[in-house]
LUMPA-471016 format. One record per residue: residue number from 1; residue in three letters; x, y, z of N, C-alpha, C in turn. Coordinates in nm, 2 decimals, padded with zeros to 4 digits. Atoms other than C-alpha are relative to their C-alpha. Example, Ala and Ser with C-alpha at 12.3 -4.5 7.8 and 13.67 -1.06 7.14 Angstrom:
(1,'Ala',(00.09,-00.12,00.00),(01.23,-00.45,00.78),(00.09,00.12,00.00)),
(2,'Ser',(-00.09,-00.11,00.00),(01.37,-00.11,00.71),(-00.08,00.11,00.08)),
***
This chain:
(1,'Met',(00.07,00.01,00.13),(00.52,01.10,02.77),(-00.14,-00.02,00.03)),
(2,'Thr',(00.14,00.02,-00.03),(00.20,00.97,02.93),(-00.06,00.12,00.06)),
(3,'Asp',(00.05,-00.12,-00.06),(00.16,01.28,03.14),(-00.03,00.11,-00.10)),
(4,'Thr',(00.02,-00.10,00.10),(00.18,01.50,02.83),(-00.12,-00.03,-00.09)),
(5,'Ala',(00.12,00.04,00.09),(-00.08,01.30,02.63),(-00.13,00.02,00.07)),
(6,'Ala',(00.13,-00.01,-00.08),(-00.34,01.31,02.91),(-00.07,00.13,-00.01)),
(7,'Pro',(00.07,-00.13,00.01),(-00.41,01.68,02.91),(-00.05,00.02,-00.14)),
(8,'His',(00.04,-00.01,00.13),(-00.43,01.67,02.53),(-00.13,-00.07,-00.03)),
(9,'Ser',(00.12,00.09,00.01),(-00.69,01.39,02.55),(-00.12,00.07,00.07)),
(10,'Asp',(00.11,-00.07,-00.07),(-00.89,01.59,02.81),(-00.05,00.12,-00.08)),
(11,'Arg',(00.04,-00.12,00.08),(-00.89,01.90,02.59),(-00.08,-00.05,-00.12)),
(12,'Ser',(00.07,00.05,00.12),(-01.01,01.69,02.29),(-00.14,-00.04,00.05)),
(13,'Thr',(00.13,00.04,-00.05),(-01.29,01.55,02.51),(-00.09,00.12,00.03)),
(14,'Glu',(00.08,-00.12,-00.03),(-01.40,01.89,02.63),(-00.04,00.07,-00.13)),
(15,'Gln',(00.04,-00.07,00.12),(-01.39,02.03,02.28),(-00.11,-00.08,-00.07)),
(16,'Ser',(00.11,00.08,00.05),(-01.61,01.74,02.16),(-00.13,00.03,00.07)),
(17,'Arg',(00.12,-00.03,-00.08),(-01.86,01.81,02.44),(-00.05,00.14,-00.04)),
(18,'Ser',(00.04,-00.14,00.04),(-01.86,02.18,02.35),(-00.06,00.00,-00.13)),
(19,'Asp',(00.05,00.00,00.13),(-01.92,02.11,01.99),(-00.14,-00.07,00.00)),
(20,'Ala',(00.14,00.07,-00.01),(-02.21,01.87,02.08),(-00.10,00.09,00.06)),
(21,'Thr',(00.09,-00.09,-00.06),(-02.36,02.13,02.30),(-00.04,00.11,-00.09)),
(22,'Lys',(00.03,-00.10,00.10),(-02.34,02.39,02.03),(-00.10,-00.05,-00.11)),
(23,'Asn',(00.09,00.05,00.10),(-02.50,02.16,01.78),(-00.14,-00.02,00.05)),
(24,'Thr',(00.13,00.02,-00.06),(-02.78,02.07,02.02),(-00.07,00.14,00.01)),
(25,'Thr',(00.06,-00.13,-00.02),(-02.84,02.44,02.08),(-00.05,00.06,-00.13)),
(26,'Lys',(00.04,-00.06,00.13),(-02.86,02.52,01.71),(-00.11,-00.08,-00.07)),
(27,'Ala',(00.11,00.08,00.06),(-03.12,02.25,01.63),(-00.12,00.01,00.09)),
(28,'Pro',(00.12,-00.01,-00.09),(-03.45,02.36,01.78),(-00.09,-00.12,-00.01)),
(29,'Gly',(00.09,00.12,-00.01),(-03.71,02.10,01.88),(-00.12,00.02,-00.10)),
(30,'Arg',(00.12,00.00,00.09),(-04.01,02.01,01.66),(-00.11,00.08,00.06)),
(31,'Thr',(00.11,-00.08,-00.07),(-04.26,02.16,01.91),(00.03,00.15,-00.01)),
(32,'Gln',(-00.04,-00.15,00.01),(-04.07,02.49,01.92),(-00.02,00.05,-00.14)),
(33,'Thr',(00.01,-00.04,00.14),(-04.05,02.50,01.54),(-00.15,00.02,-00.04)),
(34,'Phe',(00.15,-00.01,00.03),(-04.43,02.44,01.51),(-00.06,00.12,00.06)),
(35,'Gly',(00.05,-00.12,-00.07),(-04.49,02.71,01.76),(00.04,00.13,-00.07)),
(36,'Val',(-00.04,-00.12,00.07),(-04.28,02.96,01.57),(-00.08,00.01,-00.13)),
(37,'Ala',(00.08,-00.01,00.12),(-04.46,02.87,01.25),(-00.14,00.05,00.02)),
(38,'Ala',(00.14,-00.05,-00.04),(-04.80,02.92,01.42),(00.00,00.15,00.03)),
(39,'Val',(-00.01,-00.15,-00.03),(-04.69,03.26,01.55),(00.02,00.08,-00.13)),
(40,'Leu',(-00.02,-00.06,00.13),(-04.57,03.35,01.20),(-00.13,00.01,-00.07)),
(41,'Ala',(00.12,00.00,00.07),(-04.90,03.25,01.05),(-00.10,00.10,00.06)),
(42,'Ala',(00.09,-00.09,-00.07),(-05.10,03.44,01.31),(00.04,00.15,-00.02)),
(43,'Thr',(-00.05,-00.14,00.02),(-04.89,03.75,01.27),(-00.04,00.05,-00.15)),
(44,'Leu',(00.04,-00.04,00.14),(-04.94,03.75,00.89),(-00.15,00.02,-00.02)),
(45,'Thr',(00.14,-00.01,00.00),(-05.31,03.70,00.94),(-00.05,00.13,00.05)),
(46,'Ala',(00.04,-00.12,-00.06),(-05.34,03.99,01.17),(00.04,00.12,-00.08)),
(47,'Leu',(-00.04,-00.11,00.08),(-05.15,04.21,00.93),(-00.09,00.02,-00.12)),
(48,'Gly',(00.10,-00.02,00.10),(-05.43,04.16,00.69),(-00.10,00.11,00.02)),
(49,'Tyr',(00.10,-00.11,-00.03),(-05.65,04.42,00.86),(00.06,00.13,-00.04)),
(50,'Pro',(-00.06,-00.13,00.05),(-05.41,04.72,00.82),(00.02,00.00,-00.15)),
(51,'Met',(-00.02,00.00,00.14),(-05.33,04.60,00.47),(-00.14,00.02,-00.08)),
(52,'Ala',(00.13,-00.01,00.06),(-05.71,04.58,00.39),(-00.04,00.15,00.00)),
(53,'Val',(00.03,-00.15,00.00),(-05.75,04.95,00.50),(00.09,00.07,-00.11)),
(54,'Leu',(-00.09,-00.06,00.10),(-05.44,05.04,00.29),(-00.05,-00.02,-00.14)),
(55,'Trp',(00.05,00.03,00.13),(-05.59,04.86,-00.01),(-00.12,00.08,-00.04)),
(56,'Gln',(00.12,-00.08,00.03),(-05.92,05.05,00.02),(00.04,00.14,-00.03)),
(57,'Val',(-00.04,-00.14,00.02),(-05.73,05.38,00.04),(00.07,00.02,-00.14)),
(58,'Val',(-00.08,-00.02,00.12),(-05.50,05.33,-00.26),(-00.08,-00.04,-00.13)),
(59,'Thr',(00.08,00.05,00.11),(-05.76,05.16,-00.49),(-00.10,00.11,-00.05)),
(60,'Pro',(00.10,-00.09,00.05),(-05.96,05.40,-00.72),(-00.14,-00.06,00.02)),
(61,'Arg',(00.13,00.04,-00.02),(-06.33,05.39,-00.66),(-00.09,00.04,-00.11)),
(62,'Val',(00.10,-00.03,00.10),(-06.63,05.38,-00.89),(-00.10,00.10,00.05)),
(63,'Glu',(00.10,-00.11,-00.04),(-06.85,05.69,-00.88),(-00.14,-00.05,-00.04)),
(64,'Ile',(00.14,00.05,00.02),(-07.22,05.61,-00.84),(-00.09,00.11,00.04)),
(65,'Ile',(00.10,-00.10,-00.03),(-07.52,05.84,-00.84),(-00.13,-00.07,00.04)),
(66,'Ser',(00.13,00.06,-00.04),(-07.83,05.75,-00.64),(-00.11,00.06,-00.08)),
(67,'Ala',(00.12,-00.04,00.09),(-08.14,05.75,-00.86),(-00.13,-00.05,00.06)),
(68,'Gly',(00.12,00.04,-00.07),(-08.42,05.71,-00.61),(00.00,-00.14,00.04)),
(69,'Ser',(00.01,00.15,-00.04),(-08.50,05.34,-00.61),(00.11,-00.08,-00.06)),
(70,'Gly',(-00.11,00.07,00.06),(-08.19,05.26,-00.80),(00.13,00.08,00.00)),
(71,'Trp',(-00.13,-00.08,00.01),(-07.84,05.39,-00.90),(00.04,00.00,-00.14)),
(72,'Ala',(-00.06,-00.01,00.13),(-07.64,05.49,-01.20),(00.14,00.03,00.01)),
(73,'Met',(-00.15,-00.03,00.00),(-07.27,05.51,-01.29),(00.02,00.13,-00.08)),
(74,'Thr',(-00.03,-00.13,00.07),(-07.12,05.84,-01.41),(00.07,-00.03,-00.13)),
(75,'Glu',(-00.06,00.03,00.13),(-06.94,05.66,-01.69),(-00.02,-00.15,-00.03)),
(76,'His',(00.02,00.14,00.03),(-06.98,05.33,-01.88),(00.13,-00.08,00.01)),
(77,'Tyr',(-00.11,00.10,-00.01),(-06.75,05.04,-01.80),(00.13,00.07,00.06)),
(78,'Pro',(-00.12,-00.06,-00.05),(-06.51,05.23,-01.57),(00.11,-00.10,00.03)),
(79,'Ser',(-00.11,00.09,-00.02),(-06.16,05.08,-01.53),(00.02,-00.03,00.15)),
(80,'Glu',(-00.01,00.03,-00.14),(-06.20,05.10,-01.15),(-00.05,-00.14,00.04)),
(81,'Phe',(00.06,00.13,-00.03),(-06.40,04.77,-01.17),(00.11,-00.11,00.01)),
(82,'Val',(-00.11,00.10,00.00),(-06.08,04.57,-01.25),(00.12,00.05,00.08)),
(83,'Glu',(-00.12,-00.04,-00.07),(-05.83,04.79,-01.07),(00.01,-00.05,00.14)),
(84,'Ala',(00.00,00.05,-00.14),(-05.94,04.66,-00.73),(00.07,-00.14,00.00)),
(85,'Asp',(-00.07,00.13,00.01),(-05.82,04.31,-00.84),(00.14,00.01,-00.03)),
(86,'Leu',(-00.14,-00.03,00.04),(-05.51,04.44,-01.00),(00.09,00.05,00.12)),
(87,'Ser',(-00.07,-00.06,-00.11),(-05.41,04.65,-00.70),(00.02,-00.10,00.12)),
(88,'Leu',(-00.01,00.11,-00.10),(-05.47,04.35,-00.46),(00.11,-00.10,-00.04)),
(89,'Val',(-00.10,00.09,00.05),(-05.25,04.13,-00.68),(00.14,00.06,00.02)),
(90,'Leu',(-00.13,-00.07,-00.01),(-04.97,04.39,-00.68),(00.04,00.01,00.15)),
(91,'Met',(-00.03,-00.01,-00.15),(-05.00,04.44,-00.30),(00.04,-00.14,00.05)),
(92,'Gly',(-00.03,00.14,-00.04),(-05.00,04.06,-00.25),(00.14,-00.04,-00.04)),
(93,'Leu',(-00.13,00.04,00.05),(-04.69,04.01,-00.46),(00.11,00.07,00.08)),
(94,'Ile',(-00.10,-00.07,-00.08),(-04.49,04.28,-00.28),(00.00,-00.05,00.15)),
(95,'Ala',(00.00,00.05,-00.14),(-04.61,04.16,00.06),(00.06,-00.14,00.01)),
(96,'Gly',(-00.06,00.14,-00.01),(-04.52,03.80,-00.02),(00.15,00.00,-00.01)),
(97,'Leu',(-00.14,-00.02,00.01),(-04.17,03.91,-00.13),(00.06,00.04,00.13)),
(98,'Leu',(-00.06,-00.06,-00.13),(-04.11,04.11,00.19),(-00.02,-00.11,00.11)),
(99,'Ala',(00.02,00.09,-00.10),(-04.26,03.84,00.41),(00.10,-00.12,-00.01)),
(100,'Ala',(-00.09,00.11,00.01),(-04.04,03.57,00.27),(00.14,00.04,00.04)),
(101,'Val',(-00.13,-00.05,-00.03),(-03.72,03.78,00.30),(00.02,00.02,00.15)),
(102,'Ile',(-00.01,-00.03,-00.14),(-03.80,03.89,00.65),(00.00,-00.13,00.08)),
(103,'Thr',(00.00,00.13,-00.07),(-03.89,03.53,00.76),(00.13,-00.07,-00.01)),
(104,'Trp',(-00.13,00.07,00.01),(-03.57,03.39,00.62),(00.11,00.07,00.08)),
(105,'Thr',(-00.11,-00.07,-00.07),(-03.36,03.66,00.78),(-00.02,00.00,00.15)),
(106,'Trp',(00.03,-00.01,-00.14),(-03.53,03.69,01.12),(-00.02,-00.14,00.07)),
(107,'Leu',(00.02,00.14,-00.06),(-03.62,03.32,01.18),(00.10,-00.10,-00.05)),
(108,'Arg',(-00.11,00.08,00.06),(-03.29,03.18,01.06),(00.02,-00.13,00.08)),
(109,'Arg',(-00.02,00.12,-00.09),(-03.28,02.93,01.36),(-00.10,-00.10,-00.03)),
(110,'Trp',(00.10,00.10,00.02),(-03.60,02.77,01.25),(-00.03,-00.02,-00.15)),
(111,'Arg',(00.02,00.01,00.15),(-03.56,02.77,00.87),(-00.03,-00.15,-00.03)),
(112,'Gly',(00.04,00.14,00.04),(-03.72,02.47,00.70),(-00.14,00.00,-00.05)),
(113,'Pro',(00.14,00.02,00.06),(-04.05,02.33,00.56),(-00.11,00.04,00.10)),
(114,'Thr',(00.10,-00.04,-00.09),(-04.24,02.39,00.88),(-00.03,00.15,00.00)),
(115,'Val',(00.02,-00.14,00.00),(-04.18,02.76,00.88),(-00.05,00.04,-00.14)),
(116,'Leu',(00.05,-00.02,00.13),(-04.24,02.76,00.51),(-00.15,-00.02,-00.01)),
(117,'Leu',(00.15,00.03,00.00),(-04.59,02.61,00.57),(-00.07,00.11,00.08)),
(118,'Gly',(00.06,-00.11,-00.07),(-04.66,02.88,00.83),(00.00,00.13,-00.08)),
(119,'Leu',(-00.01,-00.11,00.09),(-04.55,03.14,00.58),(-00.11,00.00,-00.10)),
(120,'Val',(00.10,00.01,00.10),(-04.78,03.02,00.31),(-00.14,00.01,00.05)),
(121,'Leu',(00.13,-00.01,-00.06),(-05.08,02.96,00.53),(-00.03,00.14,00.05)),
(122,'Gly',(00.03,-00.14,-00.05),(-05.04,03.30,00.70),(-00.02,00.09,-00.12)),
(123,'Ser',(00.01,-00.09,00.11),(-05.00,03.47,00.36),(-00.14,-00.02,-00.06)),
(124,'Leu',(00.13,00.02,00.06),(-05.32,03.30,00.23),(-00.11,00.06,00.10)),
(125,'Ala',(00.10,-00.05,-00.09),(-05.51,03.39,00.55),(00.00,00.16,00.00)),
(126,'Asn',(-00.01,-00.15,00.02),(-05.38,03.75,00.51),(-00.09,00.05,-00.11)),
(127,'Gln',(00.07,-00.05,00.11),(-05.53,03.78,00.17),(-00.16,-00.03,00.01)),
(128,'Ile',(00.14,00.03,-00.02),(-05.86,03.62,00.28),(-00.06,00.11,00.09)),
(129,'Val',(00.05,-00.11,-00.09),(-05.89,03.88,00.56),(-00.02,00.13,-00.08)),
(130,'Ile',(00.02,-00.12,00.09),(-05.84,04.16,00.30),(-00.13,-00.02,-00.08)),
(131,'Trp',(00.12,00.03,00.09),(-06.10,04.00,00.07),(-00.13,00.02,00.08)),
(132,'Arg',(00.12,00.00,-00.08),(-06.36,03.96,00.35),(-00.02,00.14,00.05)),
(133,'Tyr',(00.02,-00.14,-00.04),(-06.30,04.32,00.47),(-00.06,00.08,-00.12)),
(134,'Gly',(00.06,-00.07,00.12),(-06.37,04.44,00.11),(-00.15,-00.04,-00.02)),
(135,'Val',(00.14,00.04,00.01),(-06.69,04.23,00.11),(-00.09,00.07,00.10)),
(136,'Thr',(00.08,-00.07,-00.10),(-06.81,04.39,00.43),(-00.02,00.14,-00.03)),
(137,'Gln',(00.02,-00.14,00.04),(-06.74,04.74,00.31),(-00.09,00.01,-00.12)),
(138,'Phe',(00.09,00.00,00.12),(-06.91,04.66,-00.02),(-00.15,-00.01,00.04)),
(139,'Asn',(00.14,00.02,-00.04),(-07.23,04.54,00.15),(-00.05,00.12,00.08)),
(140,'Gln',(00.04,-00.12,-00.07),(-07.24,04.84,00.38),(-00.02,00.11,-00.09)),
(141,'Phe',(00.02,-00.11,00.09),(-07.20,05.07,00.09),(-00.14,-00.01,-00.07)),
(142,'Trp',(00.13,00.01,00.07),(-07.51,04.93,-00.09),(-00.11,00.03,00.09)),
(143,'Asp',(00.11,-00.04,-00.10),(-07.71,04.97,00.23),(-00.01,00.15,00.00)),
(144,'Ser',(00.00,-00.15,00.00),(-07.61,05.34,00.22),(-00.06,00.05,-00.13)),
(145,'Val',(00.05,-00.05,00.13),(-07.70,05.37,-00.15),(-00.15,00.00,00.01)),
(146,'Arg',(00.15,00.01,00.00),(-08.06,05.25,-00.08),(-00.06,00.11,00.09)),
(147,'Asp',(00.06,-00.10,-00.09),(-08.10,05.51,00.20),(00.04,00.14,-00.05)),
(148,'Ala',(-00.05,-00.13,00.05),(-07.93,05.80,00.00),(-00.11,00.07,-00.07)),
(149,'Pro',(00.09,-00.08,00.08),(-08.13,06.09,-00.14),(00.03,-00.01,-00.15)),
(150,'Glu',(-00.02,00.00,00.15),(-08.18,06.10,-00.52),(00.10,00.11,-00.04)),
(151,'Gly',(-00.10,-00.09,00.05),(-07.89,06.26,-00.70),(00.13,00.01,00.08)),
(152,'Trp',(-00.12,00.00,-00.09),(-07.64,06.19,-00.43),(00.11,-00.08,-00.06)),
(153,'His',(-00.12,00.06,00.05),(-07.29,06.11,-00.55),(00.07,-00.08,00.11)),
(154,'Met',(-00.06,00.09,-00.10),(-07.12,05.81,-00.38),(00.11,-00.07,-00.08)),
(155,'Trp',(-00.11,00.07,00.06),(-06.80,05.62,-00.44),(00.01,-00.14,00.06)),
(156,'Arg',(00.00,00.14,-00.04),(-06.81,05.24,-00.43),(00.13,-00.05,00.05)),
(157,'Pro',(-00.14,00.05,-00.05),(-06.53,05.08,-00.22),(00.05,-00.11,-00.09)),
(158,'Ala',(-00.06,00.11,00.08),(-06.29,04.83,-00.37),(-00.06,-00.13,00.04)),
(159,'Ala',(00.05,00.13,-00.02),(-06.42,04.48,-00.41),(00.06,-00.10,-00.10)),
(160,'Val',(-00.07,00.10,00.09),(-06.25,04.17,-00.55),(-00.11,-00.08,-00.08)),
(161,'Lys',(00.09,00.07,00.08),(-06.42,04.00,-00.84),(00.05,-00.14,-00.03)),
(162,'Met',(-00.06,00.13,00.04),(-06.18,03.71,-00.93),(00.02,-00.09,00.12)),
(163,'Val',(-00.01,00.09,-00.11),(-06.25,03.50,-00.62),(-00.14,-00.07,00.02)),
(164,'Asn',(00.12,00.08,-00.02),(-06.50,03.22,-00.55),(00.03,-00.10,00.11)),
(165,'Ile',(-00.03,00.09,-00.11),(-06.46,03.07,-00.20),(-00.13,-00.02,00.08)),
(166,'Asp',(00.12,00.04,-00.07),(-06.76,02.89,-00.05),(00.02,-00.14,00.06)),
(167,'Val',(-00.04,00.13,-00.06),(-06.65,02.63,00.20),(-00.11,-00.09,00.02)),
(168,'Gly',(00.12,00.08,-00.01),(-07.00,02.51,00.27),(-00.04,-00.07,-00.12)),
(169,'Ala',(00.03,00.07,00.12),(-07.07,02.44,-00.09),(00.10,-00.10,-00.04)),
(170,'Ala',(-00.11,00.09,00.04),(-06.73,02.28,-00.14),(-00.02,-00.13,00.09)),
(171,'Trp',(00.01,00.12,-00.09),(-06.80,02.05,00.16),(-00.12,-00.09,-00.05)),
(172,'His',(00.11,00.08,00.05),(-07.14,01.94,00.02),(00.04,-00.07,-00.13)),
(173,'Ala',(-00.05,00.06,00.12),(-06.98,01.88,-00.32),(00.09,-00.12,00.03)),
(174,'Leu',(-00.09,00.11,-00.03),(-06.71,01.66,-00.16),(-00.08,-00.11,00.06)),
(175,'Ala',(00.08,00.11,-00.05),(-06.98,01.47,00.03),(-00.08,-00.08,-00.10)),
(176,'Asp',(00.07,00.06,00.11),(-07.16,01.40,-00.29),(00.10,-00.07,-00.10)),
(177,'Gly',(-00.10,00.06,00.08),(-06.83,01.29,-00.45),(00.03,00.08,-00.13)),
(178,'Ala',(-00.03,-00.09,00.12),(-06.82,01.58,-00.70),(00.13,00.08,00.03)),
(179,'Ile',(-00.13,-00.06,-00.03),(-06.45,01.66,-00.67),(00.02,00.13,-00.09)),
(180,'Gly',(-00.01,-00.12,00.09),(-06.46,01.90,-00.97),(-00.08,00.11,00.05)),
(181,'Ala',(00.09,-00.10,-00.05),(-06.75,02.09,-00.83),(00.06,00.06,00.13)),
(182,'Met',(-00.06,-00.05,-00.13),(-06.57,02.11,-00.49),(00.11,00.11,-00.03)),
(183,'Phe',(-00.10,-00.09,00.03),(-06.27,02.28,-00.65),(-00.05,00.13,-00.06)),
(184,'Ser',(00.06,-00.12,00.06),(-06.49,02.52,-00.84),(-00.05,00.10,00.11)),
(185,'His',(00.04,-00.08,-00.11),(-06.61,02.65,-00.50),(00.12,00.05,00.09)),
(186,'Leu',(-00.12,-00.04,-00.07),(-06.25,02.70,-00.38),(00.10,00.07,-00.09)),
(187,'Glu',(-00.09,-00.07,00.10),(-06.11,02.93,-00.65),(00.06,00.13,00.07)),
(188,'Leu',(-00.06,-00.11,-00.07),(-05.86,03.16,-00.48),(00.02,00.12,-00.09)),
(189,'Gly',(-00.01,-00.12,00.09),(-05.81,03.38,-00.79),(00.12,00.09,00.04)),
(190,'Val',(-00.10,-00.09,-00.03),(-05.62,03.69,-00.70),(00.06,-00.01,00.14)),
(191,'Leu',(-00.05,00.02,-00.14),(-05.58,03.58,-00.34),(00.13,-00.09,00.00)),
(192,'Ala',(-00.11,00.10,00.00),(-05.31,03.33,-00.45),(00.13,00.08,-00.02)),
(193,'Gly',(-00.12,-00.07,00.03),(-05.06,03.61,-00.53),(00.10,00.00,00.11)),
(194,'Met',(-00.09,-00.01,-00.11),(-04.91,03.66,-00.19),(00.06,-00.14,00.05)),
(195,'Pro',(-00.06,00.13,-00.04),(-04.87,03.29,-00.08),(00.09,-00.06,-00.11)),
(196,'Phe',(-00.09,00.05,00.11),(-04.73,03.20,-00.43),(00.13,00.07,00.01)),
(197,'Met',(-00.13,-00.08,00.00),(-04.47,03.48,-00.41),(00.08,-00.03,00.12)),
(198,'Ala',(-00.07,00.03,-00.12),(-04.38,03.40,-00.05),(00.07,-00.14,-00.01)),
(199,'Ala',(-00.06,00.13,00.02),(-04.33,03.03,-00.13),(00.12,00.00,-00.10)),
(200,'Phe',(-00.10,-00.01,00.11),(-04.13,03.11,-00.45),(00.13,00.06,00.05)),
(201,'Val',(-00.12,-00.07,-00.05),(-03.89,03.35,-00.28),(00.07,-00.08,00.11)),
(202,'Tyr',(-00.06,00.07,-00.11),(-03.84,03.15,00.03),(00.07,-00.13,-00.05)),
(203,'Thr',(-00.06,00.12,00.05),(-03.77,02.83,-00.15),(00.12,00.03,-00.10)),
(204,'Gly',(-00.11,-00.05,00.08),(-03.55,03.02,-00.40),(00.12,00.03,00.08)),
(205,'Ile',(-00.11,-00.04,-00.09),(-03.34,03.16,-00.12),(00.06,-00.13,00.06)),
(206,'Ala',(-00.05,00.13,-00.06),(-03.32,02.81,00.04),(00.08,-00.08,-00.10)),
(207,'Gly',(-00.07,00.07,00.10),(-03.20,02.67,-00.29),(00.15,00.04,-00.02)),
(208,'Trp',(-00.13,-00.06,00.02),(-02.90,02.90,-00.29),(00.08,00.00,00.14)),
(209,'Ser',(-00.06,00.00,-00.13),(-02.82,02.84,00.08),(00.13,-00.09,00.00)),
(210,'Arg',(-00.12,00.08,-00.01),(-02.47,02.71,00.15),(00.00,-00.10,00.11)),
(211,'Tyr',(00.02,00.09,-00.11),(-02.59,02.52,00.46),(-00.10,-00.11,-00.03)),
(212,'Ala',(00.09,00.11,00.02),(-02.74,02.18,00.43),(-00.12,00.00,00.08)),
(213,'Ser',(00.12,-00.01,-00.09),(-02.97,02.24,00.73),(-00.07,00.13,-00.02)),
(214,'Leu',(00.06,-00.13,00.02),(-03.05,02.59,00.60),(00.04,00.10,00.11)),
(215,'Arg',(-00.03,-00.09,-00.12),(-02.93,02.73,00.94),(00.15,00.01,00.00)),
(216,'Pro',(-00.15,-00.02,-00.01),(-02.58,02.88,00.99),(00.06,-00.10,00.10)),
(217,'Glu',(-00.07,00.10,-00.09),(-02.35,02.62,01.14),(00.09,00.07,00.10)),
***
């Protein structure tokens, strides 16, 4: 009777150790999770450059004629002035949706608030890269306009209007205690589309997860 119970006890002990080992393997460390979130944020930031080029390609441009010392538009109040902002918002929403779904699917072992933070910060940095790329193209364009011969037709690159980010001015406002003025220099405008959508979709999927830890047990 005793000999029969002993092997059963040994098997139970081995099974418990096996389960403990599996649970330990499934729960990544905090340092590793932060590393994954940082890589995710860096990857999304780097993707901003090809997305910026794509944004410039798909966005209609405003036609401008060089007029010697100045310039003139071929039509009054062209819709292309606002289409740059609208196309960036649409691109950001689509990119945020895809980024959230891919992050949830591919990084299932590290699901949680830390990866969500990396997703949101990376999405915001992605949009800032696109915005700054547009600013650079915009400034180079006007340099070309000044040097262009009179009557030369040129097409202005896409540039975002609904953004006001000046970290230096915001810092000075904070130092002076003007909190309201600080936030007025940190208006994301259309750049908030991608991080908002990414956070919304990721947390929405997490809310429907059947796992308490968000990771498959």
